[in-house]
All heavy atoms as TSV, in Angstrom:
chain	resi	resn	atom	element	x	y	z
A	1	MET	N	N	-46.166	83.871	-222.990
A	1	MET	CA	C	-45.073	83.315	-222.233
A	1	MET	C	C	-45.542	81.990	-221.668
A	1	MET	O	O	-46.595	81.918	-221.059
A	1	MET	CB	C	-44.711	84.304	-221.131
A	1	MET	CG	C	-43.558	83.905	-220.295
A	1	MET	SD	S	-42.047	84.200	-221.212
A	1	MET	CE	C	-40.895	83.403	-220.186
A	2	THR	N	N	-44.767	80.922	-221.858
A	2	THR	CA	C	-45.067	79.600	-221.320
A	2	THR	C	C	-43.962	79.181	-220.370
A	2	THR	O	O	-42.781	79.334	-220.677
A	2	THR	CB	C	-45.189	78.566	-222.451
A	2	THR	OG1	O	-46.208	78.995	-223.351
A	2	THR	CG2	C	-45.548	77.201	-221.916
A	3	ALA	N	N	-44.343	78.628	-219.219
A	3	ALA	CA	C	-43.367	78.280	-218.188
A	3	ALA	C	C	-42.462	77.117	-218.579
A	3	ALA	O	O	-41.343	77.027	-218.116
A	3	ALA	CB	C	-44.075	77.960	-216.872
A	4	GLY	N	N	-42.905	76.208	-219.401
A	4	GLY	CA	C	-42.077	75.061	-219.770
A	4	GLY	C	C	-42.149	73.971	-218.711
A	4	GLY	O	O	-43.153	73.811	-218.031
A	5	ALA	N	N	-41.067	73.239	-218.505
A	5	ALA	CA	C	-41.059	72.086	-217.618
A	5	ALA	C	C	-40.961	72.457	-216.138
A	5	ALA	O	O	-41.234	71.631	-215.280
A	5	ALA	CB	C	-39.903	71.153	-217.981
A	6	SER	N	N	-40.572	73.686	-215.819
A	6	SER	CA	C	-40.415	74.114	-214.432
A	6	SER	C	C	-41.277	75.333	-214.146
A	6	SER	O	O	-41.525	76.154	-215.029
A	6	SER	CB	C	-38.959	74.482	-214.149
A	6	SER	OG	O	-38.112	73.392	-214.358
A	7	ALA	N	N	-41.713	75.457	-212.900
A	7	ALA	CA	C	-42.448	76.651	-212.484
A	7	ALA	C	C	-41.504	77.856	-212.504
A	7	ALA	O	O	-40.296	77.711	-212.323
A	7	ALA	CB	C	-43.003	76.445	-211.086
A	8	ILE	N	N	-42.062	79.036	-212.751
A	8	ILE	CA	C	-41.258	80.266	-212.741
A	8	ILE	C	C	-41.882	81.273	-211.785
A	8	ILE	O	O	-43.074	81.203	-211.466
A	8	ILE	CB	C	-41.107	80.880	-214.141
A	8	ILE	CG1	C	-42.460	81.305	-214.717
A	8	ILE	CG2	C	-40.395	79.919	-215.079
A	8	ILE	CD1	C	-42.364	82.109	-215.999
A	9	LYS	N	N	-41.069	82.226	-211.318
A	9	LYS	CA	C	-41.522	83.278	-210.408
A	9	LYS	C	C	-41.796	84.590	-211.136
A	9	LYS	O	O	-42.441	85.474	-210.596
A	9	LYS	CB	C	-40.479	83.517	-209.320
A	9	LYS	CG	C	-40.289	82.337	-208.410
A	9	LYS	CD	C	-39.246	82.634	-207.360
A	9	LYS	CE	C	-39.044	81.434	-206.459
A	9	LYS	NZ	N	-38.022	81.695	-205.437
A	10	GLY	N	N	-41.264	84.736	-212.338
A	10	GLY	CA	C	-41.458	85.966	-213.096
A	10	GLY	C	C	-40.910	85.822	-214.500
A	10	GLY	O	O	-40.207	84.864	-214.800
A	11	TRP	N	N	-41.236	86.776	-215.369
A	11	TRP	CA	C	-40.780	86.718	-216.755
A	11	TRP	C	C	-40.511	88.120	-217.291
A	11	TRP	O	O	-41.041	89.106	-216.796
A	11	TRP	CB	C	-41.781	85.985	-217.643
A	11	TRP	CG	C	-43.194	86.482	-217.550
A	11	TRP	CD1	C	-44.189	85.974	-216.756
A	11	TRP	CD2	C	-43.777	87.584	-218.262
A	11	TRP	NE1	N	-45.350	86.707	-216.924
A	11	TRP	CE2	C	-45.126	87.692	-217.847
A	11	TRP	CE3	C	-43.297	88.490	-219.192
A	11	TRP	CZ2	C	-45.984	88.667	-218.343
A	11	TRP	CZ3	C	-44.150	89.464	-219.683
A	11	TRP	CH2	C	-45.480	89.526	-219.264
A	12	THR	N	N	-39.670	88.164	-218.320
A	12	THR	CA	C	-39.308	89.399	-219.005
A	12	THR	C	C	-39.196	89.106	-220.492
A	12	THR	O	O	-38.621	88.085	-220.879
A	12	THR	CB	C	-37.947	89.933	-218.503
A	12	THR	OG1	O	-38.029	90.137	-217.093
A	12	THR	CG2	C	-37.569	91.232	-219.184
A	13	VAL	N	N	-39.745	89.974	-221.311
A	13	VAL	CA	C	-39.617	89.884	-222.767
A	13	VAL	C	C	-39.020	91.199	-223.250
A	13	VAL	O	O	-39.486	92.273	-222.869
A	13	VAL	CB	C	-40.982	89.634	-223.442
A	13	VAL	CG1	C	-40.835	89.570	-224.951
A	13	VAL	CG2	C	-41.629	88.357	-222.908
A	14	THR	N	N	-37.984	91.112	-224.081
A	14	THR	CA	C	-37.304	92.304	-224.588
A	14	THR	C	C	-37.236	92.250	-226.110
A	14	THR	O	O	-37.036	91.184	-226.681
A	14	THR	CB	C	-35.868	92.380	-224.017
A	14	THR	OG1	O	-35.946	92.349	-222.594
A	14	THR	CG2	C	-35.167	93.650	-224.451
A	15	TRP	N	N	-37.409	93.396	-226.750
A	15	TRP	CA	C	-37.228	93.491	-228.197
A	15	TRP	C	C	-36.750	94.884	-228.555
A	15	TRP	O	O	-36.889	95.817	-227.788
A	15	TRP	CB	C	-38.511	93.127	-228.947
A	15	TRP	CG	C	-39.669	94.045	-228.740
A	15	TRP	CD1	C	-40.010	95.118	-229.510
A	15	TRP	CD2	C	-40.665	93.967	-227.708
A	15	TRP	NE1	N	-41.149	95.720	-229.025
A	15	TRP	CE2	C	-41.571	95.025	-227.924
A	15	TRP	CE3	C	-40.879	93.116	-226.637
A	15	TRP	CZ2	C	-42.667	95.243	-227.101
A	15	TRP	CZ3	C	-41.968	93.340	-225.816
A	15	TRP	CH2	C	-42.846	94.375	-226.050
A	16	THR	N	N	-36.177	94.995	-229.738
A	16	THR	CA	C	-35.686	96.282	-230.233
A	16	THR	C	C	-36.387	96.593	-231.547
A	16	THR	O	O	-36.355	95.794	-232.481
A	16	THR	CB	C	-34.157	96.246	-230.426
A	16	THR	OG1	O	-33.555	95.928	-229.163
A	16	THR	CG2	C	-33.639	97.588	-230.914
A	17	TYR	N	N	-37.008	97.763	-231.585
A	17	TYR	CA	C	-37.706	98.200	-232.789
A	17	TYR	C	C	-36.748	98.845	-233.780
A	17	TYR	O	O	-35.784	99.488	-233.371
A	17	TYR	CB	C	-38.756	99.258	-232.443
A	17	TYR	CG	C	-40.060	98.700	-231.954
A	17	TYR	CD1	C	-40.606	99.120	-230.765
A	17	TYR	CD2	C	-40.774	97.779	-232.707
A	17	TYR	CE1	C	-41.822	98.628	-230.322
A	17	TYR	CE2	C	-41.975	97.281	-232.276
A	17	TYR	CZ	C	-42.500	97.712	-231.087
A	17	TYR	OH	O	-43.693	97.222	-230.667
A	18	PRO	N	N	-37.068	98.716	-235.077
A	18	PRO	CA	C	-36.373	99.515	-236.068
A	18	PRO	C	C	-36.710	100.994	-235.826
A	18	PRO	O	O	-37.620	101.308	-235.069
A	18	PRO	CB	C	-36.944	99.043	-237.403
A	18	PRO	CG	C	-37.619	97.757	-237.119
A	18	PRO	CD	C	-38.018	97.793	-235.683
A	19	SER	N	N	-36.046	101.859	-236.451
A	19	SER	CA	C	-36.219	103.300	-236.275
A	19	SER	C	C	-37.678	103.737	-236.422
A	19	SER	O	O	-38.364	103.334	-237.362
A	19	SER	CB	C	-35.373	104.037	-237.301
A	19	SER	OG	O	-35.557	105.419	-237.174
A	20	GLY	N	N	-38.141	104.545	-235.480
A	20	GLY	CA	C	-39.440	105.186	-235.609
A	20	GLY	C	C	-40.624	104.458	-235.012
A	20	GLY	O	O	-41.697	105.029	-234.912
A	21	GLN	N	N	-40.506	103.203	-234.606
A	21	GLN	CA	C	-41.638	102.498	-234.015
A	21	GLN	C	C	-41.680	102.766	-232.519
A	21	GLN	O	O	-40.648	102.968	-231.878
A	21	GLN	CB	C	-41.547	100.998	-234.276
A	21	GLN	CG	C	-41.683	100.643	-235.743
A	21	GLN	CD	C	-41.554	99.150	-235.980
A	21	GLN	OE1	O	-40.923	98.432	-235.234
A	21	GLN	NE2	N	-42.167	98.686	-237.053
A	22	GLN	N	N	-42.900	102.771	-231.949
A	22	GLN	CA	C	-43.024	102.989	-230.517
A	22	GLN	C	C	-44.300	102.358	-229.976
A	22	GLN	O	O	-45.273	102.194	-230.701
A	22	GLN	CB	C	-42.994	104.472	-230.189
A	22	GLN	CG	C	-44.095	105.274	-230.819
A	22	GLN	CD	C	-43.960	106.756	-230.525
A	22	GLN	OE1	O	-43.015	107.198	-229.889
A	22	GLN	NE2	N	-44.908	107.538	-230.984
A	23	VAL	N	N	-44.279	102.009	-228.694
A	23	VAL	CA	C	-45.430	101.431	-228.011
A	23	VAL	C	C	-46.201	102.553	-227.335
A	23	VAL	O	O	-45.620	103.431	-226.710
A	23	VAL	CB	C	-44.975	100.395	-226.960
A	23	VAL	CG1	C	-46.144	99.891	-226.152
A	23	VAL	CG2	C	-44.257	99.242	-227.624
A	24	SER	N	N	-47.545	102.511	-227.461
A	24	SER	CA	C	-48.360	103.557	-226.853
A	24	SER	C	C	-49.220	103.044	-225.699
A	24	SER	O	O	-49.683	103.837	-224.890
A	24	SER	CB	C	-49.261	104.199	-227.915
A	24	SER	OG	O	-50.108	103.222	-228.495
A	25	GLN	N	N	-49.448	101.733	-225.617
A	25	GLN	CA	C	-50.308	101.187	-224.576
A	25	GLN	C	C	-49.981	99.717	-224.389
A	25	GLN	O	O	-49.589	99.043	-225.342
A	25	GLN	CB	C	-51.769	101.349	-224.997
A	25	GLN	CG	C	-52.778	100.901	-223.983
A	25	GLN	CD	C	-54.208	101.097	-224.478
A	25	GLN	OE1	O	-54.453	101.553	-225.590
A	25	GLN	NE2	N	-55.154	100.733	-223.648
A	26	ALA	N	N	-50.159	99.197	-223.165
A	26	ALA	CA	C	-49.918	97.781	-222.893
A	26	ALA	C	C	-50.889	97.285	-221.837
A	26	ALA	O	O	-51.420	98.069	-221.045
A	26	ALA	CB	C	-48.489	97.567	-222.412
A	27	TRP	N	N	-51.140	95.974	-221.837
A	27	TRP	CA	C	-51.959	95.362	-220.808
A	27	TRP	C	C	-51.353	94.019	-220.423
A	27	TRP	O	O	-50.686	93.370	-221.209
A	27	TRP	CB	C	-53.410	95.204	-221.249
A	27	TRP	CG	C	-53.603	94.503	-222.543
A	27	TRP	CD1	C	-53.872	93.174	-222.744
A	27	TRP	CD2	C	-53.544	95.079	-223.858
A	27	TRP	NE1	N	-53.978	92.894	-224.076
A	27	TRP	CE2	C	-53.778	94.052	-224.789
A	27	TRP	CE3	C	-53.297	96.368	-224.332
A	27	TRP	CZ2	C	-53.789	94.254	-226.158
A	27	TRP	CZ3	C	-53.301	96.566	-225.712
A	27	TRP	CH2	C	-53.551	95.532	-226.601
A	28	ASN	N	N	-51.547	93.637	-219.172
A	28	ASN	CA	C	-51.015	92.398	-218.582
A	28	ASN	C	C	-49.486	92.354	-218.541
A	28	ASN	O	O	-48.898	91.280	-218.437
A	28	ASN	CB	C	-51.555	91.147	-219.277
A	28	ASN	CG	C	-53.045	91.010	-219.101
A	28	ASN	OD1	O	-53.610	91.478	-218.129
A	28	ASN	ND2	N	-53.704	90.371	-220.045
A	29	ALA	N	N	-48.844	93.517	-218.624
A	29	ALA	CA	C	-47.385	93.630	-218.498
A	29	ALA	C	C	-47.042	95.090	-218.191
A	29	ALA	O	O	-47.803	95.994	-218.516
A	29	ALA	CB	C	-46.677	93.204	-219.774
A	30	THR	N	N	-45.897	95.286	-217.580
A	30	THR	CA	C	-45.359	96.623	-217.376
A	30	THR	C	C	-44.289	96.845	-218.434
A	30	THR	O	O	-43.324	96.078	-218.494
A	30	THR	CB	C	-44.743	96.757	-215.972
A	30	THR	OG1	O	-45.768	96.506	-215.000
A	30	THR	CG2	C	-44.168	98.140	-215.757
A	31	LEU	N	N	-44.490	97.831	-219.292
A	31	LEU	CA	C	-43.537	98.107	-220.367
A	31	LEU	C	C	-42.697	99.329	-220.046
A	31	LEU	O	O	-43.206	100.331	-219.553
A	31	LEU	CB	C	-44.266	98.344	-221.685
A	31	LEU	CG	C	-44.400	97.138	-222.613
A	31	LEU	CD1	C	-45.217	96.054	-222.002
A	31	LEU	CD2	C	-44.926	97.546	-223.946
A	32	THR	N	N	-41.408	99.216	-220.340
A	32	THR	CA	C	-40.497	100.344	-220.265
A	32	THR	C	C	-39.729	100.376	-221.580
A	32	THR	O	O	-39.615	99.358	-222.264
A	32	THR	CB	C	-39.510	100.220	-219.085
A	32	THR	OG1	O	-38.789	99.003	-219.212
A	32	THR	CG2	C	-40.240	100.254	-217.751
A	33	SER	N	N	-39.214	101.546	-221.921
A	33	SER	CA	C	-38.420	101.634	-223.145
A	33	SER	C	C	-37.229	102.546	-222.923
A	33	SER	O	O	-37.264	103.468	-222.107
A	33	SER	CB	C	-39.266	102.139	-224.313
A	33	SER	OG	O	-39.778	103.419	-224.035
A	34	SER	N	N	-36.176	102.235	-223.647
A	34	SER	CA	C	-34.968	103.044	-223.659
A	34	SER	C	C	-34.516	103.105	-225.110
A	34	SER	O	O	-34.029	102.108	-225.649
A	34	SER	CB	C	-33.893	102.409	-222.775
A	34	SER	OG	O	-32.704	103.165	-222.848
A	35	GLY	N	N	-34.754	104.240	-225.744
A	35	GLY	CA	C	-34.484	104.331	-227.178
A	35	GLY	C	C	-35.375	103.338	-227.909
A	35	GLY	O	O	-36.565	103.241	-227.622
A	36	PRO	N	N	-34.813	102.532	-228.805
A	36	PRO	CA	C	-35.623	101.581	-229.553
A	36	PRO	C	C	-35.880	100.256	-228.821
A	36	PRO	O	O	-36.618	99.410	-229.311
A	36	PRO	CB	C	-34.787	101.333	-230.813
A	36	PRO	CG	C	-33.382	101.508	-230.336
A	36	PRO	CD	C	-33.446	102.616	-229.314
A	37	THR	N	N	-35.287	100.069	-227.636
A	37	THR	CA	C	-35.431	98.803	-226.905
A	37	THR	C	C	-36.607	98.875	-225.939
A	37	THR	O	O	-36.726	99.810	-225.144
A	37	THR	CB	C	-34.142	98.475	-226.132
A	37	THR	OG1	O	-33.071	98.394	-227.065
A	37	THR	CG2	C	-34.259	97.159	-225.389
A	38	VAL	N	N	-37.493	97.871	-226.020
A	38	VAL	CA	C	-38.679	97.790	-225.170
A	38	VAL	C	C	-38.557	96.555	-224.287
A	38	VAL	O	O	-38.152	95.486	-224.755
A	38	VAL	CB	C	-39.965	97.702	-226.020
A	38	VAL	CG1	C	-41.203	97.621	-225.142
A	38	VAL	CG2	C	-40.063	98.880	-226.978
A	39	THR	N	N	-38.918	96.693	-223.011
A	39	THR	CA	C	-38.902	95.574	-222.074
A	39	THR	C	C	-40.281	95.432	-221.452
A	39	THR	O	O	-40.833	96.401	-220.927
A	39	THR	CB	C	-37.858	95.796	-220.964
A	39	THR	OG1	O	-36.570	95.950	-221.568
A	39	THR	CG2	C	-37.816	94.625	-219.993
A	40	ALA	N	N	-40.848	94.234	-221.526
A	40	ALA	CA	C	-42.130	93.912	-220.891
A	40	ALA	C	C	-41.853	92.967	-219.731
A	40	ALA	O	O	-41.166	91.958	-219.908
A	40	ALA	CB	C	-43.060	93.241	-221.899
A	41	LYS	N	N	-42.361	93.303	-218.550
A	41	LYS	CA	C	-42.199	92.450	-217.373
A	41	LYS	C	C	-43.571	92.095	-216.828
A	41	LYS	O	O	-44.522	92.873	-216.961
A	41	LYS	CB	C	-41.385	93.158	-216.291
A	41	LYS	CG	C	-39.950	93.365	-216.687
A	41	LYS	CD	C	-39.140	93.879	-215.533
A	41	LYS	CE	C	-37.680	93.987	-215.970
A	41	LYS	NZ	N	-36.790	94.281	-214.867
A	42	ASN	N	N	-43.635	90.935	-216.192
A	42	ASN	CA	C	-44.905	90.500	-215.613
A	42	ASN	C	C	-45.431	91.520	-214.611
A	42	ASN	O	O	-44.676	92.299	-214.043
A	42	ASN	CB	C	-44.754	89.149	-214.931
A	42	ASN	CG	C	-43.786	89.188	-213.763
A	42	ASN	OD1	O	-42.597	88.996	-213.963
A	42	ASN	ND2	N	-44.281	89.435	-212.551
A	43	VAL	N	N	-46.736	91.526	-214.432
A	43	VAL	CA	C	-47.366	92.296	-213.366
A	43	VAL	C	C	-47.612	91.334	-212.201
A	43	VAL	O	O	-47.390	90.124	-212.327
A	43	VAL	CB	C	-48.671	92.972	-213.857
A	43	VAL	CG1	C	-48.354	94.118	-214.798
A	43	VAL	CG2	C	-49.595	91.991	-214.529
A	44	ASN	N	N	-48.064	91.862	-211.059
A	44	ASN	CA	C	-48.135	91.028	-209.860
A	44	ASN	C	C	-49.029	89.802	-209.994
A	44	ASN	O	O	-48.811	88.804	-209.322
A	44	ASN	CB	C	-48.569	91.865	-208.649
A	44	ASN	CG	C	-49.936	92.484	-208.824
A	44	ASN	OD1	O	-50.524	92.444	-209.898
A	44	ASN	ND2	N	-50.443	93.083	-207.765
A	45	TYR	N	N	-50.026	89.802	-210.858
A	45	TYR	CA	C	-50.954	88.678	-210.940
A	45	TYR	C	C	-50.619	87.640	-212.014
A	45	TYR	O	O	-51.309	86.639	-212.131
A	45	TYR	CB	C	-52.389	89.179	-211.147
A	45	TYR	CG	C	-52.579	90.061	-212.367
A	45	TYR	CD1	C	-52.756	89.517	-213.639
A	45	TYR	CD2	C	-52.575	91.440	-212.236
A	45	TYR	CE1	C	-52.924	90.324	-214.741
A	45	TYR	CE2	C	-52.752	92.257	-213.337
A	45	TYR	CZ	C	-52.932	91.690	-214.577
A	45	TYR	OH	O	-53.099	92.500	-215.669
A	46	ASN	N	N	-49.560	87.842	-212.822
A	46	ASN	CA	C	-49.264	86.842	-213.858
A	46	ASN	C	C	-47.784	86.483	-213.959
A	46	ASN	O	O	-47.334	85.986	-214.979
A	46	ASN	CB	C	-49.802	87.291	-215.226
A	46	ASN	CG	C	-49.069	88.499	-215.794
A	46	ASN	OD1	O	-48.200	89.089	-215.163
A	46	ASN	ND2	N	-49.423	88.862	-217.004
A	47	GLY	N	N	-47.034	86.697	-212.892
A	47	GLY	CA	C	-45.605	86.373	-212.919
A	47	GLY	C	C	-45.300	84.944	-212.520
A	47	GLY	O	O	-44.503	84.268	-213.147
A	48	ALA	N	N	-45.935	84.472	-211.460
A	48	ALA	CA	C	-45.695	83.109	-210.986
A	48	ALA	C	C	-46.550	82.150	-211.809
A	48	ALA	O	O	-47.773	82.230	-211.808
A	48	ALA	CB	C	-46.045	82.989	-209.511
A	49	LEU	N	N	-45.877	81.274	-212.542
A	49	LEU	CA	C	-46.568	80.300	-213.394
A	49	LEU	C	C	-46.106	78.897	-213.044
A	49	LEU	O	O	-44.907	78.646	-212.918
A	49	LEU	CB	C	-46.266	80.567	-214.871
A	49	LEU	CG	C	-46.671	81.928	-215.429
A	49	LEU	CD1	C	-46.176	82.067	-216.867
A	49	LEU	CD2	C	-48.169	82.116	-215.359
A	50	GLY	N	N	-47.047	77.979	-212.901
A	50	GLY	CA	C	-46.699	76.588	-212.672
A	50	GLY	C	C	-46.116	75.977	-213.940
A	50	GLY	O	O	-46.228	76.532	-215.039
A	51	ALA	N	N	-45.491	74.811	-213.801
A	51	ALA	CA	C	-44.912	74.116	-214.960
A	51	ALA	C	C	-45.979	73.932	-216.028
A	51	ALA	O	O	-47.092	73.499	-215.745
A	51	ALA	CB	C	-44.350	72.777	-214.525
A	52	GLY	N	N	-45.666	74.310	-217.256
A	52	GLY	CA	C	-46.578	74.164	-218.384
A	52	GLY	C	C	-47.657	75.235	-218.475
A	52	GLY	O	O	-48.403	75.273	-219.440
A	53	ALA	N	N	-47.750	76.114	-217.490
A	53	ALA	CA	C	-48.760	77.172	-217.515
A	53	ALA	C	C	-48.314	78.291	-218.456
A	53	ALA	O	O	-47.145	78.395	-218.811
A	53	ALA	CB	C	-48.982	77.726	-216.109
A	54	ARG	N	N	-49.261	79.117	-218.849
A	54	ARG	CA	C	-48.928	80.229	-219.749
A	54	ARG	C	C	-49.726	81.466	-219.403
A	54	ARG	O	O	-50.736	81.389	-218.727
A	54	ARG	CB	C	-49.150	79.842	-221.201
A	54	ARG	CG	C	-50.598	79.612	-221.567
A	54	ARG	CD	C	-50.811	79.279	-223.023
A	54	ARG	NE	N	-50.175	78.021	-223.342
A	54	ARG	CZ	C	-49.786	77.662	-224.556
A	54	ARG	NH1	N	-49.989	78.458	-225.557
A	54	ARG	NH2	N	-49.219	76.512	-224.758
A	55	THR	N	N	-49.232	82.587	-219.872
A	55	THR	CA	C	-49.924	83.859	-219.734
A	55	THR	C	C	-49.690	84.655	-221.015
A	55	THR	O	O	-48.833	84.288	-221.831
A	55	THR	CB	C	-49.434	84.632	-218.495
A	55	THR	OG1	O	-50.313	85.744	-218.273
A	55	THR	CG2	C	-48.009	85.129	-218.659
A	56	THR	N	N	-50.449	85.699	-221.187
A	56	THR	CA	C	-50.286	86.548	-222.367
A	56	THR	C	C	-50.254	88.014	-221.941
A	56	THR	O	O	-50.717	88.374	-220.865
A	56	THR	CB	C	-51.435	86.357	-223.375
A	56	THR	OG1	O	-52.663	86.720	-222.753
A	56	THR	CG2	C	-51.502	84.929	-223.877
A	57	PHE	N	N	-49.704	88.843	-222.796
A	57	PHE	CA	C	-49.785	90.287	-222.640
A	57	PHE	C	C	-49.967	90.874	-224.016
A	57	PHE	O	O	-49.758	90.218	-225.032
A	57	PHE	CB	C	-48.543	90.855	-221.936
A	57	PHE	CG	C	-47.285	90.843	-222.753
A	57	PHE	CD1	C	-46.904	91.962	-223.477
A	57	PHE	CD2	C	-46.484	89.720	-222.805
A	57	PHE	CE1	C	-45.736	91.964	-224.227
A	57	PHE	CE2	C	-45.310	89.712	-223.539
A	57	PHE	CZ	C	-44.942	90.834	-224.259
A	58	GLY	N	N	-50.395	92.117	-224.064
A	58	GLY	CA	C	-50.607	92.762	-225.347
A	58	GLY	C	C	-50.159	94.208	-225.306
A	58	GLY	O	O	-49.933	94.772	-224.236
A	59	PHE	N	N	-50.040	94.797	-226.482
A	59	PHE	CA	C	-49.643	96.203	-226.560
A	59	PHE	C	C	-50.064	96.768	-227.907
A	59	PHE	O	O	-50.309	96.028	-228.861
A	59	PHE	CB	C	-48.135	96.370	-226.358
A	59	PHE	CG	C	-47.278	95.633	-227.354
A	59	PHE	CD1	C	-46.849	96.259	-228.517
A	59	PHE	CD2	C	-46.903	94.325	-227.123
A	59	PHE	CE1	C	-46.061	95.585	-229.434
A	59	PHE	CE2	C	-46.111	93.639	-228.030
A	59	PHE	CZ	C	-45.685	94.273	-229.183
A	60	LEU	N	N	-50.155	98.084	-227.952
A	60	LEU	CA	C	-50.410	98.810	-229.190
A	60	LEU	C	C	-49.129	99.540	-229.559
A	60	LEU	O	O	-48.503	100.171	-228.705
A	60	LEU	CB	C	-51.538	99.824	-229.007
A	60	LEU	CG	C	-52.902	99.250	-228.636
A	60	LEU	CD1	C	-53.888	100.385	-228.405
A	60	LEU	CD2	C	-53.403	98.310	-229.713
A	61	ALA	N	N	-48.752	99.429	-230.811
A	61	ALA	CA	C	-47.537	100.085	-231.287
A	61	ALA	C	C	-47.836	100.787	-232.600
A	61	ALA	O	O	-48.786	100.444	-233.301
A	61	ALA	CB	C	-46.417	99.069	-231.476
A	62	SER	N	N	-47.011	101.755	-232.928
A	62	SER	CA	C	-47.177	102.468	-234.189
A	62	SER	C	C	-45.823	102.594	-234.878
A	62	SER	O	O	-44.781	102.482	-234.250
A	62	SER	CB	C	-47.771	103.857	-233.943
A	62	SER	OG	O	-46.902	104.617	-233.136
A	63	GLY	N	N	-45.887	102.813	-236.165
A	63	GLY	CA	C	-44.677	102.956	-236.961
A	63	GLY	C	C	-44.675	101.947	-238.086
A	63	GLY	O	O	-45.596	101.169	-238.255
A	64	SER	N	N	-43.628	101.974	-238.876
A	64	SER	CA	C	-43.521	101.034	-239.991
A	64	SER	C	C	-42.164	100.347	-239.935
A	64	SER	O	O	-41.275	100.761	-239.205
A	64	SER	CB	C	-43.694	101.766	-241.320
A	64	SER	OG	O	-42.686	102.744	-241.454
A	65	GLY	N	N	-42.028	99.307	-240.702
A	65	GLY	CA	C	-40.773	98.568	-240.730
A	65	GLY	C	C	-40.991	97.118	-240.341
A	65	GLY	O	O	-42.112	96.679	-240.093
A	66	ALA	N	N	-39.916	96.387	-240.268
A	66	ALA	CA	C	-39.972	94.962	-239.949
A	66	ALA	C	C	-40.374	94.736	-238.499
A	66	ALA	O	O	-40.096	95.564	-237.624
A	66	ALA	CB	C	-38.607	94.324	-240.194
A	67	ASN	N	N	-41.056	93.622	-238.235
A	67	ASN	CA	C	-41.389	93.249	-236.871
A	67	ASN	C	C	-40.137	92.756	-236.153
A	67	ASN	O	O	-39.343	92.011	-236.722
A	67	ASN	CB	C	-42.452	92.163	-236.852
A	67	ASN	CG	C	-43.794	92.663	-237.325
A	67	ASN	OD1	O	-44.119	93.826	-237.153
A	67	ASN	ND2	N	-44.574	91.794	-237.921
A	68	PRO	N	N	-39.960	93.134	-234.896
A	68	PRO	CA	C	-38.777	92.704	-234.144
A	68	PRO	C	C	-38.907	91.257	-233.690
A	68	PRO	O	O	-40.003	90.695	-233.650
A	68	PRO	CB	C	-38.775	93.647	-232.942
A	68	PRO	CG	C	-40.206	94.008	-232.753
A	68	PRO	CD	C	-40.800	94.041	-234.126
A	69	THR	N	N	-37.795	90.652	-233.328
A	69	THR	CA	C	-37.777	89.307	-232.766
A	69	THR	C	C	-37.562	89.433	-231.266
A	69	THR	O	O	-36.551	89.965	-230.820
A	69	THR	CB	C	-36.615	88.473	-233.379
A	69	THR	OG1	O	-36.817	88.419	-234.784
A	69	THR	CG2	C	-36.586	87.077	-232.797
A	70	PRO	N	N	-38.542	88.967	-230.450
A	70	PRO	CA	C	-38.417	89.123	-229.002
A	70	PRO	C	C	-37.465	88.111	-228.387
A	70	PRO	O	O	-37.207	87.039	-228.949
A	70	PRO	CB	C	-39.839	88.895	-228.503
A	70	PRO	CG	C	-40.461	88.027	-229.537
A	70	PRO	CD	C	-39.822	88.400	-230.831
A	71	SER	N	N	-36.939	88.453	-227.218
A	71	SER	CA	C	-36.108	87.582	-226.410
A	71	SER	C	C	-36.809	87.405	-225.071
A	71	SER	O	O	-37.234	88.393	-224.457
A	71	SER	CB	C	-34.731	88.230	-226.206
A	71	SER	OG	O	-33.986	87.506	-225.265
A	72	CYS	N	N	-36.982	86.166	-224.617
A	72	CYS	CA	C	-37.724	85.878	-223.398
A	72	CYS	C	C	-36.804	85.321	-222.324
A	72	CYS	O	O	-35.888	84.544	-222.622
A	72	CYS	CB	C	-38.827	84.858	-223.661
A	72	CYS	SG	S	-39.969	85.359	-224.950
A	73	ALA	N	N	-37.054	85.714	-221.066
A	73	ALA	CA	C	-36.277	85.204	-219.935
A	73	ALA	C	C	-37.222	84.963	-218.765
A	73	ALA	O	O	-38.210	85.682	-218.611
A	73	ALA	CB	C	-35.201	86.191	-219.532
A	74	ALA	N	N	-36.925	83.954	-217.953
A	74	ALA	CA	C	-37.746	83.624	-216.786
A	74	ALA	C	C	-36.905	83.675	-215.527
A	74	ALA	O	O	-35.704	83.450	-215.563
A	74	ALA	CB	C	-38.348	82.230	-216.953
A	75	THR	N	N	-37.553	83.993	-214.410
A	75	THR	CA	C	-36.923	83.963	-213.092
A	75	THR	C	C	-37.434	82.716	-212.374
A	75	THR	O	O	-38.651	82.530	-212.258
A	75	THR	CB	C	-37.311	85.220	-212.279
A	75	THR	OG1	O	-36.961	86.364	-213.032
A	75	THR	CG2	C	-36.609	85.235	-210.943
A	76	PHE	N	N	-36.520	81.878	-211.907
A	76	PHE	CA	C	-36.920	80.639	-211.239
A	76	PHE	C	C	-36.844	80.766	-209.757
A	76	PHE	O	O	-36.181	81.545	-209.196
A	76	PHE	CB	C	-36.021	79.465	-211.695
A	76	PHE	CG	C	-36.221	79.144	-213.138
A	76	PHE	CD1	C	-35.425	79.718	-214.097
A	76	PHE	CD2	C	-37.235	78.279	-213.531
A	76	PHE	CE1	C	-35.598	79.422	-215.443
A	76	PHE	CE2	C	-37.411	77.986	-214.869
A	76	PHE	CZ	C	-36.603	78.567	-215.825
């Protein structure tokens, strides 16, 4: 996640898996899921980013099929 031209207070990344895929572990983000939709939100130490700053998160997933396309949103 990159802040872009303005500082942000928090971020959220959402994606939807094809049938049968699931996340088993994550780091540097809080992950929740509802059916095939997964949402990753910043944790307390990586939500506020200055302009142009970036952070990363990771996760382990299992299953087969096409990789999803994530959607990113920031809180200003």
